[in-house]
DRENLUM-378716 format. One record per residue (C-alpha): x, y, z; residue number from 1; residue in one letter. Coordinates in Angstrom, 1 decimal. Layout:
BEGIN
<site><east>X</east><north>Y</north><up>Z</up><i>NUM</i><aa>A</aa></site>
...
end
This chain:
BEGIN
<site><east>-15.4</east><north>19.4</north><up>-29.6</up><i>1</i><aa>M</aa></site>
<site><east>-13.4</east><north>21.6</north><up>-32.0</up><i>2</i><aa>S</aa></site>
<site><east>-16.4</east><north>24.0</north><up>-32.2</up><i>3</i><aa>N</aa></site>
<site><east>-16.3</east><north>24.4</north><up>-28.4</up><i>4</i><aa>F</aa></site>
<site><east>-12.7</east><north>25.1</north><up>-27.8</up><i>5</i><aa>L</aa></site>
<site><east>-12.6</east><north>28.7</north><up>-29.3</up><i>6</i><aa>P</aa></site>
<site><east>-15.6</east><north>29.6</north><up>-27.2</up><i>7</i><aa>L</aa></site>
<site><east>-13.9</east><north>28.8</north><up>-23.9</up><i>8</i><aa>T</aa></site>
<site><east>-11.5</east><north>31.7</north><up>-24.5</up><i>9</i><aa>F</aa></site>
<site><east>-14.1</east><north>34.3</north><up>-25.3</up><i>10</i><aa>R</aa></site>
<site><east>-16.0</east><north>36.5</north><up>-22.9</up><i>11</i><aa>G</aa></site>
<site><east>-18.6</east><north>35.0</north><up>-20.6</up><i>12</i><aa>L</aa></site>
<site><east>-16.9</east><north>31.6</north><up>-20.7</up><i>13</i><aa>S</aa></site>
<site><east>-15.4</east><north>31.6</north><up>-17.2</up><i>14</i><aa>A</aa></site>
<site><east>-18.1</east><north>29.2</north><up>-15.9</up><i>15</i><aa>A</aa></site>
<site><east>-17.4</east><north>26.8</north><up>-18.7</up><i>16</i><aa>A</aa></site>
<site><east>-13.7</east><north>26.8</north><up>-18.0</up><i>17</i><aa>I</aa></site>
<site><east>-14.3</east><north>26.1</north><up>-14.4</up><i>18</i><aa>V</aa></site>
<site><east>-16.7</east><north>23.2</north><up>-15.2</up><i>19</i><aa>L</aa></site>
<site><east>-14.2</east><north>21.7</north><up>-17.8</up><i>20</i><aa>A</aa></site>
<site><east>-11.4</east><north>22.0</north><up>-15.3</up><i>21</i><aa>A</aa></site>
<site><east>-13.5</east><north>20.4</north><up>-12.6</up><i>22</i><aa>S</aa></site>
<site><east>-14.2</east><north>17.4</north><up>-14.9</up><i>23</i><aa>F</aa></site>
<site><east>-10.5</east><north>17.0</north><up>-15.7</up><i>24</i><aa>M</aa></site>
<site><east>-9.4</east><north>17.0</north><up>-12.1</up><i>25</i><aa>T</aa></site>
<site><east>-12.4</east><north>15.2</north><up>-10.5</up><i>26</i><aa>A</aa></site>
<site><east>-10.5</east><north>11.9</north><up>-10.3</up><i>27</i><aa>Q</aa></site>
<site><east>-6.9</east><north>13.2</north><up>-9.9</up><i>28</i><aa>S</aa></site>
<site><east>-8.0</east><north>15.3</north><up>-6.9</up><i>29</i><aa>S</aa></site>
<site><east>-8.9</east><north>12.0</north><up>-5.2</up><i>30</i><aa>Q</aa></site>
<site><east>-5.5</east><north>10.5</north><up>-5.7</up><i>31</i><aa>A</aa></site>
<site><east>-4.2</east><north>9.1</north><up>-2.4</up><i>32</i><aa>A</aa></site>
<site><east>-2.2</east><north>6.0</north><up>-1.4</up><i>33</i><aa>Y</aa></site>
<site><east>-2.3</east><north>4.2</north><up>2.0</up><i>34</i><aa>I</aa></site>
<site><east>0.5</east><north>5.5</north><up>4.2</up><i>35</i><aa>T</aa></site>
<site><east>3.6</east><north>3.3</north><up>4.0</up><i>36</i><aa>G</aa></site>
<site><east>2.9</east><north>1.8</north><up>0.5</up><i>37</i><aa>S</aa></site>
<site><east>5.6</east><north>1.6</north><up>-2.1</up><i>38</i><aa>L</aa></site>
<site><east>5.4</east><north>2.0</north><up>-5.9</up><i>39</i><aa>A</aa></site>
<site><east>6.3</east><north>-0.9</north><up>-8.2</up><i>40</i><aa>V</aa></site>
<site><east>7.4</east><north>-0.3</north><up>-11.8</up><i>41</i><aa>A</aa></site>
<site><east>6.3</east><north>-2.6</north><up>-14.6</up><i>42</i><aa>P</aa></site>
<site><east>8.7</east><north>-5.5</north><up>-14.8</up><i>43</i><aa>G</aa></site>
<site><east>10.3</east><north>-4.6</north><up>-11.6</up><i>44</i><aa>G</aa></site>
<site><east>10.1</east><north>-5.2</north><up>-7.8</up><i>45</i><aa>A</aa></site>
<site><east>9.7</east><north>-3.0</north><up>-4.8</up><i>46</i><aa>A</aa></site>
<site><east>12.7</east><north>-3.3</north><up>-2.5</up><i>47</i><aa>V</aa></site>
<site><east>10.2</east><north>-4.7</north><up>0.0</up><i>48</i><aa>G</aa></site>
<site><east>6.5</east><north>-4.0</north><up>0.5</up><i>49</i><aa>P</aa></site>
<site><east>6.1</east><north>-1.1</north><up>2.9</up><i>50</i><aa>G</aa></site>
<site><east>4.8</east><north>-1.8</north><up>6.4</up><i>51</i><aa>F</aa></site>
<site><east>1.7</east><north>0.2</north><up>7.3</up><i>52</i><aa>T</aa></site>
<site><east>-0.8</east><north>0.5</north><up>10.1</up><i>53</i><aa>S</aa></site>
<site><east>-2.7</east><north>3.4</north><up>8.5</up><i>54</i><aa>A</aa></site>
<site><east>-6.5</east><north>3.4</north><up>8.9</up><i>55</i><aa>P</aa></site>
<site><east>-8.1</east><north>0.9</north><up>6.4</up><i>56</i><aa>A</aa></site>
<site><east>-11.1</east><north>3.1</north><up>5.5</up><i>57</i><aa>G</aa></site>
<site><east>-14.6</east><north>1.7</north><up>4.8</up><i>58</i><aa>T</aa></site>
<site><east>-15.1</east><north>-1.9</north><up>4.0</up><i>59</i><aa>L</aa></site>
<site><east>-17.0</east><north>-2.3</north><up>0.7</up><i>60</i><aa>L</aa></site>
<site><east>-16.7</east><north>-6.0</north><up>-0.1</up><i>61</i><aa>A</aa></site>
<site><east>-15.1</east><north>-9.2</north><up>1.1</up><i>62</i><aa>T</aa></site>
<site><east>-14.7</east><north>-12.7</north><up>-0.2</up><i>63</i><aa>L</aa></site>
<site><east>-13.2</east><north>-15.9</north><up>1.3</up><i>64</i><aa>N</aa></site>
<site><east>-12.3</east><north>-18.3</north><up>-1.5</up><i>65</i><aa>A</aa></site>
<site><east>-10.9</east><north>-21.8</north><up>-0.8</up><i>66</i><aa>P</aa></site>
<site><east>-8.2</east><north>-23.4</north><up>-3.0</up><i>67</i><aa>F</aa></site>
<site><east>-6.8</east><north>-26.8</north><up>-3.5</up><i>68</i><aa>V</aa></site>
<site><east>-4.1</east><north>-28.2</north><up>-5.9</up><i>69</i><aa>F</aa></site>
<site><east>-2.2</east><north>-31.5</north><up>-6.1</up><i>70</i><aa>T</aa></site>
<site><east>1.5</east><north>-32.1</north><up>-6.8</up><i>71</i><aa>T</aa></site>
<site><east>3.8</east><north>-35.1</north><up>-6.5</up><i>72</i><aa>T</aa></site>
<site><east>4.1</east><north>-34.3</north><up>-2.8</up><i>73</i><aa>A</aa></site>
<site><east>0.3</east><north>-34.5</north><up>-2.3</up><i>74</i><aa>G</aa></site>
<site><east>-2.6</east><north>-32.1</north><up>-1.9</up><i>75</i><aa>T</aa></site>
<site><east>-2.2</east><north>-28.5</north><up>-0.7</up><i>76</i><aa>T</aa></site>
<site><east>-5.3</east><north>-26.5</north><up>0.3</up><i>77</i><aa>S</aa></site>
<site><east>-6.2</east><north>-23.3</north><up>2.1</up><i>78</i><aa>G</aa></site>
<site><east>-8.0</east><north>-20.1</north><up>1.3</up><i>79</i><aa>S</aa></site>
<site><east>-7.5</east><north>-16.5</north><up>0.1</up><i>80</i><aa>V</aa></site>
<site><east>-9.5</east><north>-13.8</north><up>2.0</up><i>81</i><aa>L</aa></site>
<site><east>-9.8</east><north>-10.7</north><up>-0.1</up><i>82</i><aa>S</aa></site>
<site><east>-11.5</east><north>-7.4</north><up>0.5</up><i>83</i><aa>A</aa></site>
<site><east>-11.9</east><north>-3.8</north><up>-0.9</up><i>84</i><aa>V</aa></site>
<site><east>-11.6</east><north>-0.8</north><up>1.4</up><i>85</i><aa>F</aa></site>
<site><east>-12.4</east><north>2.8</north><up>0.4</up><i>86</i><aa>Q</aa></site>
<site><east>-10.2</east><north>5.6</north><up>1.7</up><i>87</i><aa>N</aa></site>
<site><east>-11.7</east><north>9.0</north><up>2.7</up><i>88</i><aa>P</aa></site>
<site><east>-10.3</east><north>10.3</north><up>-0.5</up><i>89</i><aa>S</aa></site>
<site><east>-12.6</east><north>8.0</north><up>-2.5</up><i>90</i><aa>G</aa></site>
<site><east>-9.8</east><north>5.7</north><up>-3.8</up><i>91</i><aa>T</aa></site>
<site><east>-9.7</east><north>2.0</north><up>-3.3</up><i>92</i><aa>L</aa></site>
<site><east>-7.3</east><north>-0.4</north><up>-1.6</up><i>93</i><aa>D</aa></site>
<site><east>-7.3</east><north>-4.2</north><up>-2.2</up><i>94</i><aa>F</aa></site>
<site><east>-6.5</east><north>-6.5</north><up>0.7</up><i>95</i><aa>Y</aa></site>
<site><east>-5.4</east><north>-10.2</north><up>0.7</up><i>96</i><aa>Y</aa></site>
<site><east>-4.6</east><north>-12.8</north><up>3.3</up><i>97</i><aa>Q</aa></site>
<site><east>-3.6</east><north>-16.4</north><up>2.6</up><i>98</i><aa>V</aa></site>
<site><east>-4.2</east><north>-19.4</north><up>4.8</up><i>99</i><aa>V</aa></site>
<site><east>-2.2</east><north>-22.6</north><up>4.2</up><i>100</i><aa>N</aa></site>
<site><east>-4.1</east><north>-25.4</north><up>5.9</up><i>101</i><aa>N</aa></site>
<site><east>-2.3</east><north>-27.6</north><up>8.4</up><i>102</i><aa>A</aa></site>
<site><east>-2.8</east><north>-30.7</north><up>6.3</up><i>103</i><aa>G</aa></site>
<site><east>-1.1</east><north>-29.2</north><up>3.2</up><i>104</i><aa>S</aa></site>
<site><east>1.9</east><north>-31.1</north><up>1.7</up><i>105</i><aa>K</aa></site>
<site><east>3.7</east><north>-28.0</north><up>0.4</up><i>106</i><aa>T</aa></site>
<site><east>4.6</east><north>-24.5</north><up>1.6</up><i>107</i><aa>A</aa></site>
<site><east>3.5</east><north>-21.7</north><up>-0.6</up><i>108</i><aa>L</aa></site>
<site><east>5.9</east><north>-19.2</north><up>-2.1</up><i>109</i><aa>S</aa></site>
<site><east>3.8</east><north>-16.6</north><up>-3.9</up><i>110</i><aa>R</aa></site>
<site><east>0.5</east><north>-14.9</north><up>-4.1</up><i>111</i><aa>E</aa></site>
<site><east>-0.5</east><north>-12.7</north><up>-7.1</up><i>112</i><aa>S</aa></site>
<site><east>-3.5</east><north>-10.6</north><up>-8.2</up><i>113</i><aa>N</aa></site>
<site><east>-5.0</east><north>-9.3</north><up>-11.4</up><i>114</i><aa>T</aa></site>
<site><east>-5.8</east><north>-6.9</north><up>-13.1</up><i>115</i><aa>S</aa></site>
<site><east>-4.2</east><north>-3.6</north><up>-12.1</up><i>116</i><aa>F</aa></site>
<site><east>-3.3</east><north>-2.2</north><up>-15.5</up><i>117</i><aa>L</aa></site>
<site><east>-3.6</east><north>1.6</north><up>-15.6</up><i>118</i><aa>G</aa></site>
<site><east>-4.1</east><north>2.0</north><up>-11.8</up><i>119</i><aa>F</aa></site>
<site><east>-0.6</east><north>2.8</north><up>-10.6</up><i>120</i><aa>A</aa></site>
<site><east>-0.6</east><north>0.2</north><up>-7.8</up><i>121</i><aa>P</aa></site>
<site><east>1.5</east><north>0.6</north><up>-4.7</up><i>122</i><aa>Q</aa></site>
<site><east>2.1</east><north>-2.2</north><up>-2.2</up><i>123</i><aa>V</aa></site>
<site><east>2.3</east><north>-2.7</north><up>1.5</up><i>124</i><aa>A</aa></site>
<site><east>1.5</east><north>-5.2</north><up>4.2</up><i>125</i><aa>F</aa></site>
<site><east>0.0</east><north>-5.0</north><up>7.7</up><i>126</i><aa>R</aa></site>
<site><east>0.3</east><north>-7.0</north><up>10.9</up><i>127</i><aa>L</aa></site>
<site><east>-3.0</east><north>-5.7</north><up>12.5</up><i>128</i><aa>D</aa></site>
<site><east>-5.4</east><north>-7.8</north><up>10.5</up><i>129</i><aa>G</aa></site>
<site><east>-7.4</east><north>-8.7</north><up>13.5</up><i>130</i><aa>G</aa></site>
<site><east>-8.4</east><north>-5.0</north><up>13.8</up><i>131</i><aa>A</aa></site>
<site><east>-9.7</east><north>-4.8</north><up>10.2</up><i>132</i><aa>L</aa></site>
<site><east>-12.8</east><north>-7.1</north><up>10.7</up><i>133</i><aa>G</aa></site>
<site><east>-14.1</east><north>-9.0</north><up>7.6</up><i>134</i><aa>A</aa></site>
<site><east>-12.5</east><north>-12.2</north><up>8.9</up><i>135</i><aa>G</aa></site>
<site><east>-8.8</east><north>-11.0</north><up>8.8</up><i>136</i><aa>F</aa></site>
<site><east>-6.4</east><north>-12.0</north><up>11.5</up><i>137</i><aa>T</aa></site>
<site><east>-3.0</east><north>-10.8</north><up>12.6</up><i>138</i><aa>N</aa></site>
<site><east>-1.4</east><north>-13.7</north><up>10.8</up><i>139</i><aa>G</aa></site>
<site><east>1.4</east><north>-16.1</north><up>11.9</up><i>140</i><aa>S</aa></site>
<site><east>4.5</east><north>-14.3</north><up>13.2</up><i>141</i><aa>P</aa></site>
<site><east>7.2</east><north>-13.8</north><up>10.6</up><i>142</i><aa>G</aa></site>
<site><east>5.0</east><north>-14.8</north><up>7.6</up><i>143</i><aa>I</aa></site>
<site><east>5.3</east><north>-11.5</north><up>5.7</up><i>144</i><aa>V</aa></site>
<site><east>6.1</east><north>-10.8</north><up>2.0</up><i>145</i><aa>P</aa></site>
<site><east>9.8</east><north>-10.1</north><up>1.4</up><i>146</i><aa>L</aa></site>
<site><east>9.3</east><north>-8.5</north><up>-2.1</up><i>147</i><aa>T</aa></site>
<site><east>6.4</east><north>-7.4</north><up>-4.3</up><i>148</i><aa>A</aa></site>
<site><east>6.4</east><north>-6.9</north><up>-8.1</up><i>149</i><aa>D</aa></site>
<site><east>4.4</east><north>-5.8</north><up>-11.1</up><i>150</i><aa>L</aa></site>
<site><east>4.8</east><north>-7.9</north><up>-14.2</up><i>151</i><aa>D</aa></site>
<site><east>6.1</east><north>-6.4</north><up>-17.5</up><i>152</i><aa>A</aa></site>
<site><east>2.5</east><north>-5.9</north><up>-18.8</up><i>153</i><aa>S</aa></site>
<site><east>1.7</east><north>-3.9</north><up>-15.7</up><i>154</i><aa>A</aa></site>
<site><east>-1.3</east><north>-6.2</north><up>-15.1</up><i>155</i><aa>T</aa></site>
<site><east>-0.4</east><north>-8.6</north><up>-12.2</up><i>156</i><aa>T</aa></site>
<site><east>0.8</east><north>-7.6</north><up>-8.8</up><i>157</i><aa>V</aa></site>
<site><east>2.6</east><north>-10.4</north><up>-6.9</up><i>158</i><aa>G</aa></site>
<site><east>3.9</east><north>-10.9</north><up>-3.4</up><i>159</i><aa>F</aa></site>
<site><east>6.9</east><north>-13.2</north><up>-2.8</up><i>160</i><aa>S</aa></site>
<site><east>7.5</east><north>-15.1</north><up>0.4</up><i>161</i><aa>F</aa></site>
<site><east>10.8</east><north>-16.8</north><up>-0.6</up><i>162</i><aa>V</aa></site>
<site><east>13.7</east><north>-15.5</north><up>1.6</up><i>163</i><aa>P</aa></site>
<site><east>17.3</east><north>-15.5</north><up>0.6</up><i>164</i><aa>T</aa></site>
<site><east>18.6</east><north>-18.0</north><up>1.4</up><i>165</i><aa>P</aa></site>
<site><east>15.5</east><north>-20.2</north><up>1.0</up><i>166</i><aa>L</aa></site>
<site><east>13.5</east><north>-20.5</north><up>4.1</up><i>167</i><aa>G</aa></site>
<site><east>10.0</east><north>-21.5</north><up>5.2</up><i>168</i><aa>T</aa></site>
<site><east>7.9</east><north>-19.6</north><up>2.7</up><i>169</i><aa>K</aa></site>
<site><east>4.2</east><north>-20.0</north><up>3.8</up><i>170</i><aa>I</aa></site>
<site><east>4.4</east><north>-23.3</north><up>5.6</up><i>171</i><aa>P</aa></site>
<site><east>1.4</east><north>-25.6</north><up>6.2</up><i>172</i><aa>P</aa></site>
<site><east>-0.6</east><north>-24.5</north><up>9.2</up><i>173</i><aa>G</aa></site>
<site><east>0.3</east><north>-20.7</north><up>8.9</up><i>174</i><aa>T</aa></site>
<site><east>-1.5</east><north>-17.5</north><up>7.8</up><i>175</i><aa>T</aa></site>
<site><east>0.2</east><north>-14.6</north><up>6.1</up><i>176</i><aa>T</aa></site>
<site><east>0.1</east><north>-11.0</north><up>7.1</up><i>177</i><aa>S</aa></site>
<site><east>-2.4</east><north>-8.9</north><up>5.3</up><i>178</i><aa>V</aa></site>
<site><east>-1.1</east><north>-7.7</north><up>1.9</up><i>179</i><aa>M</aa></site>
<site><east>-2.3</east><north>-4.4</north><up>0.5</up><i>180</i><aa>V</aa></site>
<site><east>-2.5</east><north>-3.1</north><up>-3.1</up><i>181</i><aa>I</aa></site>
<site><east>-3.3</east><north>0.6</north><up>-2.9</up><i>182</i><aa>S</aa></site>
<site><east>-4.7</east><north>2.2</north><up>-6.1</up><i>183</i><aa>T</aa></site>
<site><east>-6.1</east><north>5.3</north><up>-7.6</up><i>184</i><aa>L</aa></site>
<site><east>-9.3</east><north>3.4</north><up>-8.7</up><i>185</i><aa>A</aa></site>
<site><east>-12.7</east><north>4.5</north><up>-7.4</up><i>186</i><aa>T</aa></site>
<site><east>-14.7</east><north>1.5</north><up>-8.6</up><i>187</i><aa>M</aa></site>
<site><east>-14.1</east><north>-2.3</north><up>-8.6</up><i>188</i><aa>F</aa></site>
<site><east>-15.4</east><north>-5.5</north><up>-10.1</up><i>189</i><aa>N</aa></site>
<site><east>-14.6</east><north>-9.3</north><up>-9.9</up><i>190</i><aa>P</aa></site>
<site><east>-11.0</east><north>-10.3</north><up>-10.3</up><i>191</i><aa>G</aa></site>
<site><east>-8.7</east><north>-13.2</north><up>-9.6</up><i>192</i><aa>N</aa></site>
<site><east>-6.0</east><north>-14.1</north><up>-7.1</up><i>193</i><aa>A</aa></site>
<site><east>-3.4</east><north>-17.0</north><up>-7.4</up><i>194</i><aa>E</aa></site>
<site><east>-1.3</east><north>-19.0</north><up>-5.0</up><i>195</i><aa>V</aa></site>
<site><east>1.6</east><north>-21.2</north><up>-6.1</up><i>196</i><aa>L</aa></site>
<site><east>4.6</east><north>-23.3</north><up>-5.3</up><i>197</i><aa>D</aa></site>
<site><east>5.1</east><north>-26.3</north><up>-7.6</up><i>198</i><aa>G</aa></site>
<site><east>1.4</east><north>-26.3</north><up>-8.3</up><i>199</i><aa>G</aa></site>
<site><east>-1.0</east><north>-23.4</north><up>-8.4</up><i>200</i><aa>S</aa></site>
<site><east>-4.6</east><north>-22.4</north><up>-7.9</up><i>201</i><aa>A</aa></site>
<site><east>-6.6</east><north>-19.4</north><up>-9.0</up><i>202</i><aa>T</aa></site>
<site><east>-9.6</east><north>-18.2</north><up>-7.0</up><i>203</i><aa>V</aa></site>
<site><east>-12.1</east><north>-15.4</north><up>-7.3</up><i>204</i><aa>A</aa></site>
<site><east>-11.2</east><north>-12.0</north><up>-5.9</up><i>205</i><aa>S</aa></site>
<site><east>-11.6</east><north>-8.3</north><up>-6.8</up><i>206</i><aa>F</aa></site>
<site><east>-9.9</east><north>-5.8</north><up>-9.2</up><i>207</i><aa>Q</aa></site>
<site><east>-10.1</east><north>-2.1</north><up>-10.0</up><i>208</i><aa>P</aa></site>
<site><east>-12.7</east><north>-0.9</north><up>-12.5</up><i>209</i><aa>N</aa></site>
<site><east>-12.1</east><north>2.0</north><up>-14.9</up><i>210</i><aa>A</aa></site>
<site><east>-15.8</east><north>2.8</north><up>-15.5</up><i>211</i><aa>V</aa></site>
<site><east>-16.3</east><north>6.5</north><up>-14.5</up><i>212</i><aa>P</aa></site>
<site><east>-18.2</east><north>7.3</north><up>-11.4</up><i>213</i><aa>E</aa></site>
<site><east>-21.9</east><north>8.4</north><up>-11.9</up><i>214</i><aa>P</aa></site>
<site><east>-21.1</east><north>11.8</north><up>-10.3</up><i>215</i><aa>A</aa></site>
<site><east>-18.2</east><north>12.3</north><up>-12.7</up><i>216</i><aa>T</aa></site>
<site><east>-20.5</east><north>11.6</north><up>-15.7</up><i>217</i><aa>V</aa></site>
<site><east>-23.1</east><north>14.0</north><up>-14.4</up><i>218</i><aa>V</aa></site>
<site><east>-20.4</east><north>16.7</north><up>-13.9</up><i>219</i><aa>L</aa></site>
<site><east>-19.1</east><north>16.1</north><up>-17.5</up><i>220</i><aa>F</aa></site>
<site><east>-22.7</east><north>16.4</north><up>-18.8</up><i>221</i><aa>G</aa></site>
<site><east>-23.2</east><north>19.6</north><up>-16.9</up><i>222</i><aa>A</aa></site>
<site><east>-20.1</east><north>21.0</north><up>-18.4</up><i>223</i><aa>G</aa></site>
<site><east>-21.2</east><north>20.2</north><up>-21.9</up><i>224</i><aa>L</aa></site>
<site><east>-24.6</east><north>21.8</north><up>-21.3</up><i>225</i><aa>L</aa></site>
<site><east>-22.9</east><north>24.9</north><up>-20.0</up><i>226</i><aa>A</aa></site>
<site><east>-20.6</east><north>25.1</north><up>-23.0</up><i>227</i><aa>L</aa></site>
<site><east>-23.6</east><north>24.7</north><up>-25.3</up><i>228</i><aa>G</aa></site>
<site><east>-25.5</east><north>27.4</north><up>-23.5</up><i>229</i><aa>G</aa></site>
<site><east>-22.6</east><north>29.8</north><up>-23.7</up><i>230</i><aa>I</aa></site>
<site><east>-22.2</east><north>29.1</north><up>-27.4</up><i>231</i><aa>R</aa></site>
<site><east>-25.8</east><north>30.0</north><up>-28.1</up><i>232</i><aa>R</aa></site>
<site><east>-25.5</east><north>33.2</north><up>-26.0</up><i>233</i><aa>F</aa></site>
<site><east>-22.4</east><north>34.4</north><up>-27.8</up><i>234</i><aa>T</aa></site>
<site><east>-24.1</east><north>33.9</north><up>-31.1</up><i>235</i><aa>R</aa></site>
<site><east>-27.1</east><north>36.0</north><up>-30.1</up><i>236</i><aa>R</aa></site>
<site><east>-24.8</east><north>38.7</north><up>-28.8</up><i>237</i><aa>A</aa></site>
<site><east>-23.0</east><north>39.1</north><up>-32.2</up><i>238</i><aa>K</aa></site>
end
């Protein structure tokens, strides 16, 4: 790369500069968060997840994963519905909704998701799940996350349903609102979600993927070819 840098500042290198700049900004130009989402800093919590009714975008994938765990109180079961939506900007939002079955012995206090390291997550929730498709519902009235947080490693995004003073959490027989993690990612792969209160269960879900998009790789390759061609041209012109 050191051989290329001086050439980008010589004559006949404007096209190379444009190509290089295009590669560097290809992903940042797509940066967009869902309206109403709030940033969470590593090791800290959002004041409260932002409420949003912004368009969800295009549904790319969905998964409904059942869970079950047993504590001294008995067995708690339910499911976590997760999905990936693509915004018009090309960035991805990750959606989650928890169902606590009517026969469960405990309420649930928290739902968390991995791994979001390096994707600058923002959080929100929505009450219009029934309009999203993919099996989402509007959820039970009042069952919304009160806070959201990003752990100190900046990997896990969690939603807390424990009011102050302590209240009903996610009681048996209820369904949460739809939780949203908005990211700058443009690709995704399998991930995990967790529910807990006294006991816990981990289920399959989705997470962002840092592998470059094919179009970005092609653009970068075109830039390198252009730089190589300009290098040969300037040598002949000497």
